[in-house]
N, C-alpha and C positions, 0 to 999 in steps of 0.2 A: 697723135698727140691727144692727151686727155685734158679736157677743160673741166674744172670743178664748178658746176652750177649749184647754187644753194638748193638744198633738198630739205624738205620738212619731215620730221620724224612723225610717223603715223601709228607705229606700234613698236613695243619693246618686248622681247622674249622674256618669259618668266625668269630664266637664269641670267638675264641681262648680258648675254654674250653677243647678241646681235639685235638689230632693229630693222624695221621696214621703213623706208623713206619714199617720199613722193617727189620726183624731179620733174616739174612741169607736166604732171599727169602720168608719168611713167613711174611705176613702183618697182622697187628692188630691195633686196636684203643687203645689209652692210654690217660688218663686224664692229663691235664696240671695244675690242681688245686694246686699242690704243688710247682709250679714254679712262679717266678716273671713275670708279664705281659711283653710280648715282649722279654723274655730271650731266647726263643727257636725259631729258624728259620729253614726253609726247608733246608735240607742238613746237619744239625747238627747231631752229634752222642749223644745218650742219654742212660741212664740206667734206667730200669723199675723195679718196685716192686709192686706186686699185682695190676697191671693195671694202676699204676701212674708213670709218669716221675718223677724220684727222683733227677736226676742231669744230667748236660751236661758234656761230656768229650771231650778232644781234639782229633783231627783226628789221631795223631800219637799213642796215647794210645789205641784208638779204634781199629786201624789196628793191633797193636801188639796183642791185645786180640783176635781179629778175626783170626789172623794167628795161634795162639795157639789152638783155637777151631778147626780150619781146620786140624791141625796135629792130634788132638785127634780123630776127626771124621774119618780120614783116617784109623784109626785102628779098626773101628767098622763096623758091618754089617749094611745093610740098615734099618732093623727094629730098631736097637739101635740108629742109626742116627736120624730117624724120631722122636723117643721118646724124645731124648735130645733137639732137636730144638723146638719141640712142647710142651715141658714140662711146659712152662709158662702158657699154656692154662689150665693146671690142677691145677694151684695155685688159691686160692680164688681171685675172681675179682668182679668188679662192672659192672653194665650195663650202657652204655652211653645213 
């Protein structure tokens, strides 16, 4: 199962076809093909599904979700933490 953890946009490709996001310290590329042109800016929080940015969320909602994830992670050992944070890498994705 893939969980959508709020991810912060840290870079946008010149052609605006993809961006680089930071998900709790893990960076990955994500397609912007599902979004309106110029809808996503550096610093925005987004939700991903199978390698695509699906929607933008406001900072308050993103922070509330991240705080909840941090509470969950505090209860887990290091191996379990890494698996949850990196789980999105095991979901079907496309190559940019």
